[in-house]
N, C-alpha and C positions, 0 to 999 in steps of 0.2 A: 706581585709574582710570588713573594715569600708566603703570603696568606694562602694562595692556591696550592703551593707545594706542601704547606703544613696540613691543609685539609686532605690532600691526596694521601699523605703518609699516615695520618690518623685513620682514614678509611681503610687502608690496606692492613693496618695493624689490628683494627677492631673486627674485621670481617670474619676471621676464624672463630672468635668468641661468639659472635652473633649467629653464625651458622650452626653452632652446637646447641644453642638454646631451643631451636625449633620454633614452630608457630606459637604465638602467644594466645591465639584464640582458636577454638575448634573450627573445622571446615564448615562451610555453608551447607545446611541440610534443606534440600528442596521440599521435603515432605513436611517440614515444620515451620520454615521461615517464610517470609513474605516473598511473593513472586511478582515480577513485572510482566505484564502482557503487552505486546506490541502488535499492532494491526497494520499490515501492509496497505499502501495506497499509492497510486500513480496519478499524479496530476498531468493531464494531457490537454494542452491547448489544441483544439482541432485544427486551427489555422493560426499560426503565429509567424515564425520565420520559415515556413514551409507551406506547401499547398495541400489540398485534400488528398491528392493521390499519394503523397508521401505519408500522410497520416494513415491511410488505408494500407499501403504496401509495406510500410516499415513499422510504425508505432503501434497500430492496432494488432498486427500479427505478433510483434515482439511481446506485447502485453499479455496476449493469450498464451503463447507458447512458454514464455518464461514462468508465468504463474502456474500453468499446468505442470511443469517440471517440479516446481516447489510443492504443489499439492501431493504429488507422488512421493517426493523425497521426505517431506515433513508432514506427518499425519495430523498435527494440530495447527498447521499453517492456515491462516484465513487472510482474506484480501477484500478490499472494497474499491469500487470504481464508479465514477460519476458520468452523467450525461447520456440520455437516451439516444441521442444522435450517433454516438459511438457504438452503442449496442445495435443500432440499425445497420451501421456499416459492417459490423461483425456478421450479422444475419445475412446480409446481401453478398458479401465477398468471401466469407469463410463459413458456409453453412454447416459443414461437419464439425468444425470447432465450436460453432454456436450451439449445436446440440449437446456437445460435451459440456460446454459452459452451463447450460441449463441444469445439468445434473449437479454441478458444484453449487449452484445457487439454491437448488432444492435441498441439498444437504447442509446448507448454512455455512459453507466455507467461502463462498464468493458473495459479497453483499452488494446489492445495487444501492447506490447512495447518491446524494445530491439531486434531489427531485427534478431538477430542470432538464430541459432538452439539451442544453449546453451550459457550461459555466460562463455566465455573462457578467457584464458590468451592471452593478446595481445603482450607480450614481446617475447615469445619463438617460436610460430608457424610461418611458412612462410607466407608472405603476401597473397599468393594464398589461403591458408587455411582460413584466416580471411575473405577474399572476398567471398569464397564459403559458409562460415557460414551465412553470411548476405544474399547471394543469395538464399540459400535453405530455410532459415528461412522466408524471405519475400515471397517466392513462396508459402510456406505452408499457411501463413496468407492470401494471396490474394485468394488462392484456397478455403480455408475453410470459410473465413469471408468476402471476397470481399473487403478487405482493408489491408493495411500494416502498420507497425509501423512507426511513425513519427520521431523516434529517432534511432540512430545507435550506 
């Protein structure tokens, strides 16, 4: 207890002196210093602890609307999303939002990623199944958006 009390008193006594010194280093200059870029991504299991209707009614809709808001608020915001099956859900259930999404994809702000139809297990399925997932997923992306995912 005496040690804690001593540290507290020393901190209180030295605070005014430290406050007068000011910052020891200049402020960070974004135009000259290194910049960290972060890319938004939402992992969505199409069916995990919920069913397809919950995915469509809640998660797909939230993913679209929340990212559209961020695109409008932050001009440099970019996002990527995986699984052609989820894009098919967007197209079928939210056609107006899907058309809006296509513009963000064309502008390079929303990236289609994860070449597969859905994010699947790579340990259990046969190799042919995995290859077909990528083939069908990228075919959808090429057909719908004129581009394919750069990652597999």
